[in-house]
N, C-alpha and C positions, 0 to 999 in steps of 0.2 A: 504494499499499499504506499502510495507516495503522499507526502505531506501537502496540505492545502497551501498554495503560494500566498493566499491572502492572510494567512495567520503567521504570527511571529511568537515563538515559544508557546504555542497552544492558545494564544489569544488573538482573536480576529480583530483587525484594525477597523474601527468604525469611522464613519464619515465625520463625526464630531471630534475625533482626535486632533490635537494641535499638530501643525506641520513640524517635521523634523527640522532642526537647525537652532541657532542661538536665540532668535527673537520670534515672539508670537504677538498677535494684536493686543494682548493683555499686558505684555511687558517682556523683559529679558530675564533669563535665569540668574539668580544671585551668584551662582558659580562662575559666571562670566564677567562679573563687575570687578574692576581693578581696586586694589587697596587705596584708601584715601577718599573714595567716592562716598557721597551721602545720597541715599535713595529712599523711596517710600515703597512699602509692600503693596503690590497691585493685586495679589492673589496667591493661592497655593494650588498647585496641580498635583494633588495627592489624595489618598483615601481618608476615611474618617479618622483612623488611628493617628496618623502623622499630623493631620490638620488639628486634631485635638491637642496633641503634644506641643506643637508650635504655638497654638493659642495660649496654652498655660505658661509658655515662656515669654509671652508678650508680643509674638510676631503675628499680628493681625492686620487686615487690610487698612491701609492709610497710615500706619505707624512709620516714623522715620527712623532709619538706622544708618550707621556709618560702618563701612567696611574697613576693618583694622588690618586684616591679613587675608590674602587670597592669592596664593602662588601657583594654583593649578594642581598642586599635590598636597595631600593632607587636608586638615580641616580648614574651613573658612572661618575666620574670627570676626564677629560683628559686635557693634556696641548698640544696644537698644535701651532707651530710658536709663542711661547711666550703668548698665550692666553688660559685661562682655560675655558673649556665648561663642562656644566652638561648635560649629555644625559640620557634620560629615559631608563629603562631596555629593553623595546622593540626595541628602536633605537640601542642600544649597541649590541643586539643580531643579528642585521642585518648587522653590519659592521664586515667584515672579515679581520683579521690581521695576520701577520707573524712575 
């Protein structure tokens, strides 16, 4: 049996999935923002579990954050409301900012 070309790792891509690439109409992934930049959270492209976790850390739509460190490897360090947070690359990729 050959795999369905429309699926990726067992998940069919839907028409509403954001396009692949660094930017979407809602914003750019936090993982691609350089250190020193100040941005606002535009949204989170994740499931309920991660969205809830980020909300509990203060990363909600509209909040301003400063990127302290983001070298493309290792965690992205951001400062939000005076608190520094280290976010894994996967998490940072799911946080959309403007």
